[in-house]
C-alpha positions as CSV (number, residue, x, y, z in Angstrom):
1,X,95.6,96.8,102.0
2,X,93.0,97.0,99.3
3,X,93.2,96.1,95.6
4,X,90.6,98.1,93.8
5,X,89.0,97.6,90.4
6,X,87.3,100.7,89.0
7,X,84.6,99.5,86.7
8,X,81.1,100.1,85.5
9,X,79.0,98.1,83.0
10,X,77.8,101.3,81.3
11,X,81.3,102.5,80.7
12,X,82.3,99.1,79.2
13,X,79.3,99.2,76.9
14,X,80.3,102.4,75.2
15,X,80.8,102.1,71.4
16,X,83.0,104.2,69.2
17,X,81.2,102.5,66.3
18,X,80.4,99.0,65.2
19,X,83.5,98.8,62.9
20,X,85.9,100.7,65.2
21,X,88.7,98.5,66.6
22,X,88.7,100.1,70.1
23,X,86.2,98.2,72.2
24,X,85.7,99.2,75.8
25,X,83.6,95.9,76.1
26,X,87.0,94.2,76.7
27,X,86.5,95.4,80.3
28,X,83.3,93.4,80.5
29,X,85.0,90.3,79.2
30,X,87.8,90.9,81.7
31,X,85.4,91.0,84.7
32,X,83.7,87.8,83.4
33,X,87.1,86.2,83.5
34,X,87.8,87.5,87.0
35,X,84.6,85.8,88.1
36,X,85.3,82.6,86.2
37,X,88.8,82.2,87.6
38,X,87.8,83.2,91.1
39,X,89.9,86.4,91.2
40,X,87.6,89.0,92.7
41,X,86.3,87.4,95.9
42,X,89.1,88.2,98.4
43,X,88.3,90.3,101.5
44,X,90.9,92.9,100.4
45,X,89.4,93.3,96.9
46,X,86.8,95.9,96.0
47,X,85.0,97.0,92.9
48,X,84.1,100.7,92.8
49,X,82.0,102.7,90.3
50,X,83.9,105.4,88.4
51,X,83.0,109.0,89.2
52,X,83.2,111.5,86.3
53,X,86.2,113.9,86.6
54,X,85.6,117.6,87.3
55,X,86.0,119.5,84.0
56,X,88.5,121.8,85.7
57,X,90.9,118.9,86.3
58,X,91.1,118.3,82.6
59,X,93.1,121.5,82.4
60,X,95.9,120.0,84.4
61,X,97.1,118.9,80.9
62,X,94.7,119.9,78.2
63,X,94.1,123.3,76.6
64,X,90.8,124.9,77.6
65,X,90.1,125.7,73.9
66,X,90.5,122.0,73.0
67,X,88.1,120.9,75.7
68,X,85.5,123.4,74.4
69,X,85.8,122.0,70.9
70,X,85.5,118.4,72.3
71,X,82.3,119.4,74.1
72,X,80.7,121.0,71.1
73,X,81.6,118.0,68.9
74,X,80.0,115.7,71.4
75,X,76.9,117.9,71.3
76,X,76.7,117.6,67.5
77,X,78.1,121.0,66.6
78,X,80.4,121.0,63.6
79,X,83.4,123.4,63.3
80,X,86.7,123.6,61.5
81,X,88.4,123.7,64.9
82,X,87.0,120.2,65.4
83,X,88.9,118.9,62.4
84,X,92.1,120.7,63.4
85,X,91.8,118.9,66.8
86,X,91.5,115.6,64.9
87,X,88.0,114.9,66.1
88,X,85.6,113.3,63.6
89,X,88.3,111.3,61.9
90,X,88.2,107.5,61.3
91,X,90.4,107.0,64.4
92,X,88.6,109.5,66.6
93,X,85.0,109.4,65.5
94,X,82.2,111.4,67.1
95,X,79.7,109.2,68.9
96,X,76.8,109.6,71.3
97,X,77.9,110.4,74.8
98,X,81.5,111.0,73.8
99,X,82.2,113.8,76.3
100,X,80.6,111.9,79.1
101,X,82.7,108.9,78.2
102,X,86.0,110.7,78.4
103,X,84.9,112.4,81.7
104,X,84.2,108.9,83.1
105,X,87.5,107.4,81.9
106,X,89.6,110.2,83.2
107,X,87.5,110.2,86.4
108,X,88.2,106.5,86.9
109,X,92.0,107.0,86.5
110,X,92.0,110.1,88.7
111,X,89.9,108.2,91.3
112,X,92.5,105.4,91.4
113,X,95.3,107.9,91.8
114,X,93.6,109.6,94.7
115,X,93.0,106.2,96.4
116,X,96.7,105.5,96.3
117,X,97.5,108.7,98.2
118,X,96.0,107.1,101.4
119,X,97.1,104.2,103.4
120,X,94.3,101.8,102.5
121,X,94.9,101.0,98.8
122,X,98.0,99.4,97.3
123,X,96.7,98.8,93.7
124,X,94.0,100.3,91.6
125,X,93.1,99.2,88.1
126,X,91.0,101.0,85.5
127,X,90.7,98.7,82.5
128,X,89.1,101.3,80.3
129,X,91.9,103.9,81.1
130,X,95.3,104.4,79.6
131,X,94.6,106.8,76.7
132,X,98.2,107.6,76.2
133,X,98.1,109.2,72.7
134,X,95.9,112.3,73.4
135,X,97.7,115.6,73.1
136,X,97.3,118.8,74.9
137,X,95.2,120.3,72.1
138,X,94.1,117.3,70.0
139,X,92.8,113.8,69.9
140,X,94.9,111.0,68.6
141,X,94.9,107.2,68.2
142,X,91.4,106.6,69.7
143,X,92.2,108.9,72.6
144,X,90.3,112.1,73.3
145,X,91.7,113.0,76.7
146,X,94.9,111.9,78.3
147,X,93.8,110.4,81.6
148,X,97.3,109.4,82.4
149,X,98.9,112.8,82.0
150,X,96.1,114.4,84.1
151,X,96.5,111.9,87.0
152,X,100.3,112.1,87.0
153,X,100.2,116.0,86.9
154,X,97.9,115.9,89.9
155,X,100.1,113.5,91.8
156,X,103.1,115.7,91.1
157,X,101.2,118.7,92.5
158,X,100.6,116.7,95.6
159,X,104.4,116.1,96.0
160,X,104.5,112.4,94.9
161,X,107.4,110.9,93.0
162,X,105.9,109.1,90.0
163,X,107.2,106.6,87.5
164,X,105.3,105.8,84.3
165,X,105.8,102.4,82.6
166,X,104.0,101.8,79.2
167,X,104.1,98.3,77.7
168,X,101.5,99.0,75.0
169,X,102.7,98.1,71.5
170,X,102.2,101.7,70.5
171,X,104.5,104.4,71.8
172,X,102.9,106.6,74.6
173,X,103.6,109.8,72.8
174,X,101.1,112.0,74.6
175,X,102.5,111.1,78.0
176,X,106.0,111.6,76.8
177,X,105.2,115.1,75.5
178,X,103.6,116.0,78.9
179,X,106.7,115.4,81.0
180,X,109.5,115.6,78.4
181,X,111.4,118.4,80.2
182,X,110.8,117.2,83.8
183,X,113.0,115.2,86.1
184,X,110.1,114.7,88.5
185,X,108.5,111.9,86.4
186,X,110.4,108.9,85.0
187,X,108.7,107.8,81.8
188,X,109.6,104.5,80.2
189,X,107.9,103.1,77.1
190,X,108.5,99.7,75.5
191,X,106.8,99.4,72.1
192,X,107.1,98.5,68.4
193,X,109.4,100.8,66.6
194,X,107.8,103.9,65.2
195,X,109.5,103.5,61.8
196,X,106.5,103.0,59.6
197,X,104.3,102.3,62.6
198,X,101.9,104.5,64.5
199,X,102.5,107.0,66.1
200,X,105.9,107.3,64.4
201,X,107.7,108.4,67.7
202,X,109.4,106.8,70.6
203,X,113.0,106.3,69.2
204,X,115.8,105.6,71.7
205,X,117.3,109.0,71.2
206,X,114.2,110.7,72.6
207,X,115.6,110.9,76.1
208,X,114.1,114.2,77.3
209,X,115.1,117.9,77.3
210,X,116.5,120.3,79.8
211,X,115.9,119.1,83.3
212,X,114.1,116.0,81.9
213,X,117.2,114.8,80.0
214,X,117.6,111.1,80.9
215,X,114.1,110.9,82.5
216,X,112.3,109.9,79.3
217,X,113.3,106.4,78.1
218,X,112.2,104.6,75.0
219,X,112.8,101.0,74.0
220,X,111.6,100.5,70.4
221,X,111.5,96.9,69.1
222,X,111.7,95.6,65.6
223,X,108.5,94.1,64.2
224,X,108.5,90.4,64.9
225,X,110.2,90.6,68.3
226,X,109.4,87.6,70.6
227,X,109.4,87.1,74.4
228,X,113.1,86.4,74.7
229,X,114.2,89.6,72.9
230,X,111.6,91.7,74.7
231,X,112.6,90.4,78.2
232,X,116.3,90.9,77.4
233,X,115.8,94.6,76.8
234,X,113.2,95.0,79.6
235,X,115.4,93.4,82.3
236,X,118.6,95.3,81.1
237,X,117.0,98.7,81.3
238,X,113.9,99.0,83.3
239,X,114.6,97.5,86.8
240,X,117.9,99.4,87.3
241,X,116.3,102.8,86.4
242,X,113.2,102.1,88.6
243,X,115.4,101.0,91.5
244,X,117.4,104.2,91.3
245,X,114.4,106.5,90.9
246,X,112.4,104.9,93.7
247,X,108.9,106.1,92.8
248,X,106.2,106.6,95.5
249,X,103.6,105.5,92.9
250,X,104.0,103.6,89.7
251,X,101.5,104.3,86.9
252,X,101.5,101.5,84.4
253,X,99.8,101.3,81.0
254,X,99.5,97.5,80.5
255,X,98.0,97.3,77.0
256,X,97.7,93.9,75.4
257,X,98.4,94.7,71.8
258,X,101.9,93.5,71.9
259,X,100.5,90.0,71.8
260,X,101.3,87.9,68.7
261,X,97.6,87.6,67.9
262,X,96.8,91.3,67.9
263,X,95.5,92.6,64.6
264,X,97.0,96.2,64.9
265,X,100.6,95.4,65.8
266,X,103.4,93.1,64.7
267,X,105.1,91.9,67.8
268,X,105.3,88.2,68.7
269,X,104.8,88.4,72.5
270,X,102.8,85.9,74.5
271,X,101.3,85.8,78.0
272,X,104.6,84.5,79.3
273,X,106.6,87.7,78.8
274,X,103.5,89.8,79.8
275,X,103.3,87.9,83.2
276,X,107.0,88.2,83.8
277,X,106.9,92.0,83.2
278,X,103.9,92.4,85.6
279,X,105.7,90.3,88.3
280,X,108.8,92.4,88.0
281,X,106.7,95.6,87.9
282,X,105.2,94.9,91.3
283,X,108.6,95.4,92.9
284,X,109.1,98.9,91.6
285,X,106.8,100.7,94.0
286,X,104.5,100.0,97.0
287,X,101.6,101.6,95.1
288,X,100.5,100.8,91.5
289,X,97.9,102.4,89.3
290,X,97.3,100.0,86.4
291,X,95.5,101.1,83.2
292,X,94.2,98.9,80.4
293,X,95.4,100.7,77.3
294,X,95.4,99.0,73.9
295,X,94.6,95.5,72.8
296,X,92.4,94.8,69.7
297,X,92.0,91.1,70.0
298,X,89.4,91.7,72.6
299,X,89.3,88.2,74.1
300,X,93.1,87.9,74.3
301,X,93.4,91.3,75.8
302,X,90.8,90.4,78.5
303,X,92.9,87.3,79.2
304,X,96.1,89.3,79.6
305,X,94.4,91.7,82.0
306,X,93.2,88.8,84.0
307,X,96.8,87.5,84.3
308,X,97.9,91.0,85.3
309,X,95.2,91.4,88.0
310,X,96.0,88.0,89.4
311,X,99.7,88.7,89.5
312,X,99.3,92.2,91.0
313,X,97.0,90.7,93.7
314,X,99.2,87.7,94.3
315,X,96.4,85.1,93.5
316,X,96.6,82.0,91.4
317,X,93.7,81.7,88.9
318,X,91.4,78.7,89.4
319,X,89.0,77.9,86.6
320,X,85.5,77.4,88.1
321,X,84.2,75.8,84.9
322,X,86.7,73.0,84.4
323,X,84.8,69.7,83.6
324,X,81.4,71.3,83.4
325,X,79.1,71.1,80.5
326,X,77.6,74.4,79.6
327,X,78.7,77.2,81.9
328,X,80.3,80.4,80.6
329,X,81.1,80.7,77.0
330,X,84.0,83.1,76.5
331,X,85.6,83.9,73.2
332,X,86.9,81.2,70.8
333,X,86.2,77.9,72.4
334,X,89.9,76.8,71.9
335,X,90.9,79.6,74.3
336,X,88.0,79.2,76.8
337,X,89.7,76.9,79.3
338,X,93.0,78.7,80.0
339,X,94.7,82.0,80.3
340,X,98.3,81.1,79.5
341,X,99.8,80.8,76.0
342,X,102.2,78.1,74.8
343,X,105.7,79.4,74.3
344,X,106.5,81.1,71.0
345,X,110.1,81.4,69.8
346,X,111.2,83.3,66.7
347,X,114.1,81.7,64.9
348,X,116.7,82.3,62.2
349,X,117.8,85.6,60.6
350,X,114.6,87.4,61.7
351,X,115.4,86.5,65.3
352,X,118.9,87.8,65.0
353,X,117.7,91.0,63.4
354,X,115.4,91.6,66.4
355,X,118.1,90.9,68.9
356,X,120.5,93.2,67.0
357,X,118.1,96.1,67.3
358,X,117.4,95.4,71.0
359,X,121.1,95.2,71.8
360,X,121.8,98.5,70.0
361,X,119.0,100.2,71.9
362,X,120.1,98.8,75.3
363,X,123.7,99.8,74.6
364,X,122.6,103.4,73.7
365,X,120.5,103.8,76.8
366,X,123.2,102.4,79.1
367,X,125.7,104.8,77.6
368,X,123.6,108.0,77.6
369,X,120.8,107.6,80.2
370,X,122.3,105.3,82.9
371,X,125.2,107.8,83.8
372,X,122.6,110.5,84.4
373,X,121.1,108.3,87.1
374,X,124.5,107.3,88.6
375,X,124.4,103.8,87.0
């Protein structure tokens, strides 16, 4: 079966602004690493160009009035509705080709989801996708449309059982809101605690409403959390719920901003926990739609995505430039020759405080959510 990368150079070269931290160019660096480490040359691998989504499909999640405001803003028309929709802010600036960009991003994610409905594709990856903060009627956190909610809503209409896993350092609030009262989508987000950290949501007591009670799961971590603490909570909560839910398709937002070198988050994760999570994630469903999400150390994020791609495809990276003079220059020279990090271990009172929060969250979820699933 095919493993598909949905990518275009033009999409990767989109700029929110020179000083804006969200850089779609991460996807370009990622593809360079796939070539460098010989990870995109198998017979069952394919690169496809994204196709813009039909505007009508945006309304699977978004309000029509909001999309009209987004279109006008992209065309240079100012309105008060634009400000109420949080468009034109520092986080969500107006830039040339904005509406075309979001159509392409949502189109790439939708395209990947459609491919997974057939028998030929087992994994599709859209590195520019994963815009999990956008709300039904507003932009938020660098996200103008919620490609994830749109794709999942469509898969649900087609009768598929969908699980959503979000390992971005920021809580996936837009996706949570989309399916908060539904038991047809299992939504799990692991992230830095929203106490004093954007977007201020995603606490463990947010477990869903009505029919969705127990189908929305949050694992908020204390700032400073390292691999050991993170993996403890992940392994205690996520595999049992996924095994019980048995999704037809897993949608995974695999943002790299939980890494200890990321400038916009405060977790202490390394490639070691990231790889372990991706390895485990493969077992949850026969079909995976992976989305790039956040990550603001652009070179490290590209490196983590490369590890994710290799793991999902079952291939070991082989550096084609080892021992060569010249060749490809990629990021800081100290990081140019390898993808994996050295282990990092938090110690002392700070480590115990991180573990204490993780144990409390796990215990709460095992007490309140697990019985709903017969665990």
